[in-house]
GUDOGU-376922 format. One record per residue (C-alpha): residue in three letters; x, y, z. Coordinates in steps of 0.001 Angstrom, whole numbers. Layout:
@residu=ala c1=X c2=Y c3=Z
...
% end
This chain:
@residu=met c1=69353 c2=80056 c3=104091
@residu=asp c1=67304 c2=83234 c3=104787
@residu=val c1=64106 c2=83652 c3=106835
@residu=trp c1=61019 c2=82477 c3=105068
@residu=gly c1=57415 c2=82218 c3=106134
@residu=pro c1=55804 c2=78739 c3=106543
@residu=asp c1=54209 c2=78825 c3=103136
@residu=arg c1=57401 c2=79625 c3=101252
@residu=leu c1=59329 c2=77053 c3=103219
@residu=glu c1=56712 c2=74326 c3=102490
@residu=his c1=56762 c2=75174 c3=98776
@residu=phe c1=60540 c2=74804 c3=98661
@residu=leu c1=60492 c2=71495 c3=100379
@residu=glu c1=57775 c2=70181 c3=98051
@residu=thr c1=59319 c2=71288 c3=94797
@residu=met c1=63082 c2=71304 c3=95364
@residu=glu c1=64689 c2=68479 c3=93289
@residu=pro c1=67376 c2=66369 c3=95110
@residu=val c1=70884 c2=67869 c3=94674
@residu=thr c1=73879 c2=65591 c3=94562
@residu=leu c1=77587 c2=66250 c3=94552
@residu=asp c1=80076 c2=63610 c3=93302
@residu=ser c1=83630 c2=64961 c3=93807
@residu=gln c1=86991 c2=63761 c3=95123
@residu=asn c1=87614 c2=67321 c3=96286
@residu=val c1=84479 c2=67757 c3=98382
@residu=glu c1=83085 c2=65614 c3=101198
@residu=ile c1=79577 c2=66372 c3=102477
@residu=leu c1=79825 c2=65818 c3=106197
@residu=val c1=76307 c2=66933 c3=107017
@residu=pro c1=73825 c2=67153 c3=104053
@residu=pro c1=71617 c2=70253 c3=103991
@residu=gln c1=69253 c2=70229 c3=106933
@residu=thr c1=66133 c2=72283 c3=107665
@residu=leu c1=65594 c2=73632 c3=111148
@residu=ala c1=62152 c2=73087 c3=112695
@residu=glu c1=62174 c2=76736 c3=113698
@residu=pro c1=64362 c2=79518 c3=112289
@residu=his c1=67150 c2=80676 c3=114577
@residu=arg c1=68576 c2=84228 c3=114156
@residu=gly c1=67685 c2=84293 c3=110478
@residu=ile c1=68840 c2=80819 c3=109662
@residu=thr c1=66416 c2=78138 c3=108410
@residu=gly c1=68912 c2=75422 c3=107398
@residu=phe c1=72588 c2=74439 c3=107198
@residu=gly c1=74990 c2=71900 c3=105763
@residu=ile c1=78566 c2=71063 c3=106414
@residu=phe c1=81284 c2=70406 c3=103813
@residu=arg c1=84958 c2=69480 c3=103904
@residu=met c1=86726 c2=70565 c3=100682
@residu=thr c1=90107 c2=71070 c3=99272
@residu=gln c1=91182 c2=74247 c3=97498
@residu=glu c1=90460 c2=72542 c3=94234
@residu=gly c1=86817 c2=71865 c3=95388
@residu=met c1=85717 c2=75409 c3=95678
@residu=arg c1=84327 c2=75669 c3=92194
@residu=glu c1=82397 c2=72424 c3=92676
@residu=val c1=80894 c2=73674 c3=95988
@residu=asp c1=79968 c2=76881 c3=94249
@residu=ala c1=78094 c2=75047 c3=91490
@residu=tyr c1=76361 c2=72671 c3=94106
@residu=leu c1=75110 c2=75606 c3=96227
@residu=ser c1=74112 c2=77619 c3=93122
@residu=gln c1=71356 c2=75014 c3=92603
@residu=phe c1=69837 c2=75983 c3=95940
@residu=glu c1=70086 c2=79710 c3=94992
@residu=gln c1=68261 c2=79031 c3=91745
@residu=ala c1=65487 c2=77479 c3=93911
@residu=gly c1=65239 c2=80797 c3=95873
@residu=val c1=67484 c2=80009 c3=98821
@residu=gln c1=69941 c2=82687 c3=100157
@residu=val c1=73245 c2=80880 c3=100733
@residu=lys c1=76200 c2=82013 c3=102853
@residu=leu c1=79386 c2=80034 c3=103404
@residu=leu c1=81371 c2=80238 c3=106637
@residu=pro c1=84575 c2=78419 c3=107568
@residu=ile c1=84333 c2=76041 c3=110396
@residu=leu c1=87278 c2=75188 c3=112620
@residu=glu c1=87256 c2=71731 c3=113903
@residu=asn c1=87388 c2=71401 c3=117641
@residu=pro c1=89594 c2=68233 c3=117849
@residu=thr c1=92454 c2=70147 c3=116080
@residu=leu c1=91611 c2=73771 c3=117015
@residu=ala c1=93388 c2=73693 c3=120393
@residu=gln c1=96426 c2=72072 c3=118850
@residu=asp c1=96499 c2=74662 c3=115941
@residu=leu c1=96242 c2=77473 c3=118486
@residu=ala c1=99129 c2=76048 c3=120611
@residu=leu c1=101251 c2=75695 c3=117480
@residu=tyr c1=100430 c2=79184 c3=116418
@residu=arg c1=101292 c2=80691 c3=119836
@residu=gln c1=104537 c2=78714 c3=120122
@residu=gly c1=105384 c2=79584 c3=116485
@residu=gln c1=104791 c2=83298 c3=117097
@residu=arg c1=107193 c2=83268 c3=120000
@residu=glu c1=109816 c2=81442 c3=117972
@residu=ile c1=109679 c2=83706 c3=114956
@residu=glu c1=109903 c2=86866 c3=117048
@residu=ala c1=112973 c2=85489 c3=118884
@residu=glu c1=114425 c2=84597 c3=115479
@residu=trp c1=113789 c2=88077 c3=114196
@residu=gln c1=115407 c2=89706 c3=117268
@residu=his c1=118509 c2=87631 c3=116927
@residu=thr c1=118992 c2=87763 c3=113196
@residu=thr c1=121543 c2=90238 c3=111808
@residu=val c1=122359 c2=91030 c3=108205
@residu=glu c1=125493 c2=92488 c3=106574
@residu=lys c1=124936 c2=95631 c3=104475
@residu=ile c1=125007 c2=95139 c3=100695
@residu=thr c1=127003 c2=97944 c3=99135
@residu=thr c1=128666 c2=96554 c3=95943
@residu=trp c1=125742 c2=95205 c3=94049
@residu=gly c1=125542 c2=97511 c3=91152
@residu=ala c1=122474 c2=98941 c3=89584
@residu=thr c1=120262 c2=98578 c3=86520
@residu=arg c1=119445 c2=101562 c3=84376
@residu=lys c1=115940 c2=100204 c3=83607
@residu=leu c1=113564 c2=97869 c3=85248
@residu=thr c1=110501 c2=96490 c3=83503
@residu=leu c1=107962 c2=94541 c3=85659
@residu=leu c1=105295 c2=92694 c3=83709
@residu=pro c1=102569 c2=90973 c3=85697
@residu=leu c1=102097 c2=87510 c3=84144
@residu=val c1=99668 c2=86171 c3=86716
@residu=asp c1=97454 c2=88024 c3=89143
@residu=trp c1=93837 c2=88594 c3=89943
@residu=lys c1=93083 c2=91543 c3=87625
@residu=thr c1=93512 c2=92359 c3=83906
@residu=arg c1=92044 c2=94731 c3=81389
@residu=gln c1=92968 c2=92486 c3=78404
@residu=pro c1=90314 c2=89806 c3=77558
@residu=thr c1=92912 c2=87452 c3=75944
@residu=leu c1=94733 c2=87036 c3=79227
@residu=gln c1=93798 c2=84789 c3=82172
@residu=thr c1=93648 c2=85764 c3=85867
@residu=glu c1=93882 c2=83765 c3=88954
@residu=leu c1=94522 c2=84114 c3=92678
@residu=gly c1=98258 c2=83725 c3=92321
@residu=val c1=101375 c2=85768 c3=91432
@residu=ala c1=103910 c2=85529 c3=88669
@residu=tyr c1=105918 c2=88635 c3=87521
@residu=his c1=108493 c2=88957 c3=84803
@residu=leu c1=111336 c2=91220 c3=85877
@residu=gln c1=113580 c2=92557 c3=83101
@residu=thr c1=116756 c2=94432 c3=84053
@residu=asp c1=119651 c2=95413 c3=81879
@residu=thr c1=121274 c2=92016 c3=82245
@residu=gln c1=118708 c2=89620 c3=83577
@residu=ser c1=115264 c2=88125 c3=82739
@residu=ile c1=113705 c2=86972 c3=86007
@residu=leu c1=110544 c2=84998 c3=86605
@residu=phe c1=109297 c2=85947 c3=90131
@residu=asp c1=106923 c2=83172 c3=91299
@residu=leu c1=104809 c2=80818 c3=89121
@residu=gly c1=101119 c2=81433 c3=89942
@residu=leu c1=98527 c2=79008 c3=91171
@residu=asn c1=97197 c2=76875 c3=88317
@residu=ala c1=94435 c2=75701 c3=90600
@residu=his c1=93029 c2=73120 c3=88262
@residu=gln c1=96449 c2=71982 c3=86961
@residu=his c1=95740 c2=72804 c3=83371
@residu=his c1=98255 c2=72699 c3=80603
@residu=pro c1=99083 c2=75181 c3=79470
@residu=ser c1=98711 c2=76841 c3=82864
@residu=pro c1=97490 c2=80517 c3=83104
@residu=leu c1=101139 c2=81443 c3=83374
@residu=leu c1=102258 c2=79757 c3=80194
@residu=his c1=99110 c2=80969 c3=78347
@residu=asn c1=99736 c2=84603 c3=79334
@residu=met c1=103481 c2=84281 c3=78599
@residu=thr c1=102574 c2=83145 c3=75073
@residu=gln c1=100064 c2=85933 c3=74571
@residu=leu c1=102727 c2=88512 c3=75786
@residu=gly c1=105564 c2=87135 c3=73649
@residu=ile c1=107641 c2=85608 c3=76389
@residu=thr c1=108999 c2=82057 c3=76337
@residu=leu c1=110814 c2=79975 c3=78994
@residu=asn c1=113952 c2=80307 c3=76876
@residu=asp c1=113929 c2=83964 c3=77644
@residu=ile c1=114136 c2=83240 c3=81373
@residu=asp c1=117564 c2=82978 c3=82988
@residu=thr c1=116532 c2=83258 c3=86714
@residu=ile c1=113553 c2=82035 c3=88775
@residu=val c1=112921 c2=83394 c3=92295
@residu=ile c1=110301 c2=81719 c3=94472
@residu=ser c1=109109 c2=84078 c3=97215
@residu=his c1=107592 c2=81371 c3=99436
@residu=asn c1=106348 c2=77820 c3=99246
@residu=his c1=102545 c2=78365 c3=99055
@residu=gly c1=100532 c2=76915 c3=96240
@residu=asp c1=99561 c2=80360 c3=94706
@residu=his c1=103237 c2=81126 c3=94079
@residu=val c1=104751 c2=77761 c3=93133
@residu=gly c1=102283 c2=76605 c3=90493
@residu=gly c1=99704 c2=74848 c3=92764
@residu=ser c1=99306 c2=73146 c3=96101
@residu=thr c1=100136 c2=69842 c3=94396
@residu=trp c1=103744 c2=71001 c3=94090
@residu=ser c1=104065 c2=73011 c3=97321
@residu=arg c1=103246 c2=69863 c3=99322
@residu=lys c1=106153 c2=68124 c3=97690
@residu=asn c1=108509 c2=71083 c3=98343
@residu=thr c1=108885 c2=71689 c3=94550
@residu=phe c1=107323 c2=73979 c3=91913
@residu=ser c1=106145 c2=73909 c3=88285
@residu=val c1=105270 c2=76370 c3=85545
@residu=thr c1=102400 c2=74152 c3=84361
@residu=ala c1=100661 c2=70815 c3=85033
@residu=thr c1=103882 c2=68889 c3=84439
@residu=gln c1=107403 c2=69754 c3=85379
@residu=leu c1=109000 c2=70931 c3=82094
@residu=pro c1=112814 c2=70940 c3=81566
@residu=leu c1=114259 c2=74142 c3=82983
@residu=thr c1=117906 c2=73681 c3=82108
@residu=glu c1=120370 c2=76493 c3=82529
@residu=ile c1=117963 c2=78501 c3=84739
@residu=leu c1=119151 c2=79507 c3=88204
@residu=val c1=116449 c2=79115 c3=90867
@residu=tyr c1=116498 c2=80771 c3=94275
@residu=thr c1=114137 c2=79437 c3=96860
@residu=pro c1=113403 c2=80556 c3=100534
@residu=val c1=113370 c2=76895 c3=101832
@residu=pro c1=115120 c2=73814 c3=100485
@residu=met c1=113287 c2=72690 c3=97385
@residu=thr c1=113859 c2=70234 c3=94535
@residu=tyr c1=113259 c2=70182 c3=90831
@residu=pro c1=114129 c2=67436 c3=88245
@residu=gly c1=117416 c2=68256 c3=86593
@residu=leu c1=118054 c2=71352 c3=88680
@residu=thr c1=119641 c2=72164 c3=92050
@residu=pro c1=117695 c2=75138 c3=93382
@residu=ile c1=119745 c2=77519 c3=95542
@residu=his c1=118370 c2=77847 c3=99085
@residu=ala c1=118736 c2=81683 c3=99607
@residu=asn c1=118019 c2=81959 c3=103305
@residu=ala c1=120297 c2=84833 c3=103756
@residu=pro c1=120331 c2=87970 c3=101674
@residu=thr c1=121831 c2=87039 c3=98313
@residu=ile c1=123051 c2=89026 c3=95347
@residu=ile c1=121581 c2=87267 c3=92300
@residu=gly c1=122517 c2=89744 c3=89541
@residu=thr c1=123745 c2=93239 c3=88775
@residu=gly c1=121598 c2=95441 c3=91031
@residu=val c1=119402 c2=92503 c3=92032
@residu=ala c1=119312 c2=90787 c3=95470
@residu=thr c1=117034 c2=88861 c3=97637
@residu=ile c1=116483 c2=90376 c3=101106
@residu=gly c1=116723 c2=86981 c3=102821
@residu=thr c1=113844 c2=84986 c3=104370
@residu=ile c1=111813 c2=86506 c3=107141
@residu=ser c1=109566 c2=83946 c3=108937
@residu=asn c1=106002 c2=84163 c3=110121
@residu=gln c1=103748 c2=81703 c3=111848
@residu=leu c1=100363 c2=81545 c3=110138
@residu=phe c1=97434 c2=79981 c3=111812
@residu=gly c1=96160 c2=76741 c3=110281
@residu=glu c1=98775 c2=73977 c3=110018
@residu=gln c1=96006 c2=71410 c3=109816
@residu=leu c1=93616 c2=73205 c3=107542
@residu=lys c1=91872 c2=70847 c3=105068
@residu=ile c1=91696 c2=73482 c3=102276
@residu=thr c1=95271 c2=74486 c3=102234
@residu=pro c1=97485 c2=73704 c3=105140
@residu=ile c1=99683 c2=76624 c3=106244
@residu=gly c1=101831 c2=77300 c3=109222
@residu=arg c1=105405 c2=78367 c3=109549
@residu=thr c1=106153 c2=80413 c3=106338
@residu=his c1=109523 c2=81555 c3=105250
@residu=glu c1=109253 c2=84318 c3=102679
@residu=gln c1=111781 c2=86357 c3=100669
@residu=ala c1=111371 c2=89492 c3=98510
@residu=val c1=113595 c2=90808 c3=95678
@residu=ala c1=115167 c2=94169 c3=95763
@residu=ile c1=116268 c2=95870 c3=92530
@residu=asn c1=118553 c2=98933 c3=92593
@residu=val c1=117481 c2=101226 c3=89647
@residu=lys c1=120188 c2=103805 c3=88807
@residu=asp c1=119383 c2=107304 c3=90072
@residu=lys c1=116150 c2=106061 c3=91519
@residu=gly c1=116687 c2=103705 c3=94434
@residu=val c1=115463 c2=100231 c3=95603
@residu=val c1=112353 c2=98717 c3=94202
@residu=leu c1=110914 c2=95812 c3=96321
@residu=ile c1=109078 c2=93062 c3=94638
@residu=ile c1=106974 c2=91186 c3=97246
@residu=gly c1=105003 c2=87905 c3=96813
@residu=cys c1=102401 c2=87850 c3=99692
@residu=gly c1=104016 c2=90002 c3=102393
@residu=his c1=103594 c2=87309 c3=105055
@residu=gln c1=106836 c2=88793 c3=106441
@residu=thr c1=104723 c2=91897 c3=107357
@residu=leu c1=105521 c2=95273 c3=105852
@residu=pro c1=107300 c2=96714 c3=108942
@residu=lys c1=109850 c2=93812 c3=108949
@residu=ile c1=110293 c2=94003 c3=105187
@residu=leu c1=111077 c2=97755 c3=105428
@residu=lys c1=113288 c2=97305 c3=108409
@residu=arg c1=115350 c2=94552 c3=106617
@residu=thr c1=115644 c2=96746 c3=103552
@residu=glu c1=116934 c2=99642 c3=105571
@residu=ala c1=119467 c2=97417 c3=107191
@residu=leu c1=120717 c2=96019 c3=103828
@residu=phe c1=120886 c2=99031 c3=101509
@residu=asp c1=122089 c2=102574 c3=101656
@residu=glu c1=119988 c2=103492 c3=98591
@residu=pro c1=116534 c2=105005 c3=99283
@residu=leu c1=113328 c2=103059 c3=98813
@residu=tyr c1=111819 c2=103890 c3=95465
@residu=gly c1=109045 c2=101488 c3=95015
@residu=val c1=106967 c2=98743 c3=96559
@residu=ile c1=105232 c2=96258 c3=94247
@residu=gly c1=103370 c2=93044 c3=94973
@residu=gly c1=101290 c2=91380 c3=97581
@residu=leu c1=100878 c2=92376 c3=101173
@residu=his c1=97856 c2=90238 c3=102283
@residu=tyr c1=95718 c2=93248 c3=103297
@residu=ala c1=92480 c2=91228 c3=103477
@residu=val c1=90659 c2=94003 c3=105445
@residu=asp c1=86853 c2=93418 c3=105764
@residu=gly c1=87005 c2=90861 c3=102908
@residu=gly c1=89326 c2=89599 c3=100300
@residu=pro c1=89923 c2=89464 c3=96541
@residu=phe c1=86871 c2=87337 c3=96033
@residu=glu c1=83908 c2=85859 c3=97801
@residu=leu c1=82585 c2=82309 c3=97545
@residu=lys c1=78917 c2=82511 c3=98596
@residu=gly c1=79790 c2=85224 c3=101075
@residu=met c1=82988 c2=83619 c3=102372
@residu=thr c1=86373 c2=85328 c3=102071
@residu=leu c1=89069 c2=82945 c3=103076
@residu=his c1=91911 c2=85532 c3=102766
@residu=lys c1=90273 c2=87457 c3=105648
@residu=tyr c1=90643 c2=84544 c3=107987
@residu=phe c1=93827 c2=82784 c3=106907
@residu=gly c1=97287 c2=83915 c3=105853
@residu=thr c1=97209 c2=87229 c3=107720
@residu=gly c1=99564 c2=86019 c3=110546
@residu=lys c1=96707 c2=86674 c3=112958
@residu=leu c1=93962 c2=84386 c3=114412
@residu=pro c1=90833 c2=83900 c3=112283
@residu=trp c1=88644 c2=85550 c3=114986
@residu=arg c1=91065 c2=88536 c3=115150
@residu=pro c1=91307 c2=89599 c3=111420
@residu=ile c1=93418 c2=92490 c3=110315
@residu=thr c1=91657 c2=95815 c3=111084
@residu=arg c1=91302 c2=99026 c3=109189
@residu=gln c1=93383 c2=100693 c3=111842
@residu=glu c1=96208 c2=98201 c3=111289
@residu=leu c1=95969 c2=98921 c3=107558
@residu=gln c1=96186 c2=102689 c3=108158
@residu=asp c1=99149 c2=102167 c3=110492
@residu=asn c1=101007 c2=100214 c3=107722
@residu=ile c1=100060 c2=102899 c3=105223
@residu=ala c1=101488 c2=105630 c3=107477
@residu=leu c1=104663 c2=103628 c3=107918
@residu=leu c1=105072 c2=103299 c3=104120
@residu=gln c1=104311 c2=107067 c3=103650
@residu=ser c1=107246 c2=107838 c3=106009
@residu=his c1=109582 c2=106239 c3=103314
@residu=asp c1=108136 c2=108406 c3=100577
@residu=pro c1=108053 c2=105747 c3=97756
@residu=lys c1=107593 c2=107103 c3=94300
@residu=ile c1=105817 c2=103869 c3=93076
@residu=val c1=103256 c2=101753 c3=94933
@residu=ala c1=101420 c2=98908 c3=93346
@residu=leu c1=99461 c2=96488 c3=95524
@residu=ser c1=98665 c2=92978 c3=94220
@residu=pro c1=94905 c2=92315 c3=94134
@residu=his c1=95447 c2=88535 c3=94586
@residu=asp c1=95486 c2=88592 c3=98431
@residu=ser c1=94012 c2=92009 c3=99396
@residu=ser c1=90508 c2=93422 c3=99613
@residu=pro c1=89045 c2=96177 c3=97447
@residu=ile c1=88960 c2=98376 c3=100550
@residu=ser c1=92675 c2=97997 c3=100962
@residu=leu c1=93467 c2=98663 c3=97299
@residu=gln c1=91383 c2=101806 c3=97508
@residu=ala c1=93059 c2=102927 c3=100673
@residu=leu c1=96543 c2=102596 c3=99178
@residu=lys c1=95389 c2=104451 c3=96075
@residu=gln c1=94040 c2=107349 c3=98125
@residu=ala c1=97171 c2=107461 c3=100351
@residu=phe c1=99527 c2=107562 c3=97328
@residu=pro c1=97563 c2=109586 c3=94671
@residu=thr c1=100523 c2=110237 c3=92431
@residu=ala c1=102686 c2=107134 c3=93222
@residu=tyr c1=100001 c2=104434 c3=93023
@residu=ile c1=99738 c2=102150 c3=89840
@residu=asp c1=97001 c2=99643 c3=89381
@residu=leu c1=98691 c2=96213 c3=89111
@residu=ser c1=97136 c2=94446 c3=86188
@residu=val c1=98157 c2=91396 c3=84171
@residu=gly c1=99787 c2=92321 c3=80886
@residu=glu c1=100479 c2=95959 c3=81774
@residu=pro c1=104129 c2=96667 c3=82316
@residu=ile c1=105446 c2=98920 c3=85042
@residu=ile c1=108656 c2=100577 c3=83726
@residu=ile c1=111140 c2=102314 c3=86003
@residu=gly c1=114184 c2=104143 c3=84727
@residu=gly c1=115228 c2=104121 c3=81056
% end
C-alpha cells in the first residue's frame, strides 16, 4: 500500500468493505494489516501462500483493494525454516551438475541425414497476433520435416481446461493429434508437459485428461509414464528421425525445491536439433535451463554442420519477466539457475548475446514465455536481419 495522509487512511478504513477469499489454491497466512505508522512508503501488508493455480484468484482479491484506491505490490517471500535447506540443496546441486558436465562426453553424430524443409509452427506461447488463438505461459511447437510431424512440448493448461489451449489452437490451425507421429518433452516442468498436475506425477497430457496417444513415439529427458505408451528416456543424444536428433539432457540445479507455487530443483532438459539441407542445424529449445553456453558447446561436439538457427526459450528474465502480477515477476527470481537475490543481469544477457553472435546464426527467435521484454528487444537489436518474432499461429519456414 502506498503512502497516504491521515485523512485518506482514515477514510479508507471507514469505507472499505470486508474482502474475503475462499479458495483451495490460496491460503491467507496474515490478513491485510495496517501499520500504525508508515515505514519506507509502506502502510500495510498481508501474507499469502498460493499454488500456481491460485495466481488469478489472488489477483482478483487484491484488485478489490486497488479499486478502493490502494496501491498494491506483490513480493515473493522465502520461508526461513526451509530457506537454509534450499540454499544447501542448491549449492550441492550446482557442484554436482558441474562435475557431471565436466565428465560427460558425447559421440559425434554424422549419419543422421537432413530435411529439405522445416516448418515450425508455435501452437502455445505467450504472444499471438491472431484473436482466435489462445496464449499462455507455456510452450508447444509443431515441427514438420520432410518425413516427420513432431509435437515439441505440450504447454501449461494452468486451469486444466478441456480443450486445453494446445488443443484449441491445434483445431484453429488445422492440426489433429492423428497428424502427430512423435512427441518430444524438453523437460518435466508444468509449462511444458501440460500442467503441474502432470509434472508432479512424472507424466504429461495434451489436455485436462490423458487422451489415447497410440502409435506415437515419445521421447522424454527423464523416466516418465503415460497410459498405453512406453515413453523413451532419451538421456543421451538420440537420432529420432531423418535429420532430427535430441542433443541429450543437460542438467541444472534450480533454486526452490520446496517452493509452494511450483517446486523446482534438479532439472534435466533436452533440445531438438534439426539438420536442414544446405542450411545447417536449427536448435529448438524449451526453456534453456541448460544455459546457452552449454547448449552451444554440446551442439558443436555433436555435429559438423554449422549452426543455422536458435528458436525457443532461454529464460532471459532480465529486469522482469513475461508478465507481472501486481508488480511481481516470478520468472525473475526462479528458474534462472541463480539465487533469487542474484537475478540474471543485463551484462550476463549481453555476454550470452555475444556468444551467440560468434556462431553467426541466420535465424533467431526467442520465446516470450519465460523472458522479459528487455531481453526480447536486446536479441532483436543484436540480430536485426536474423531475428523473428515468435508468435502463436505464425509459422517459421526454413528451406524448401
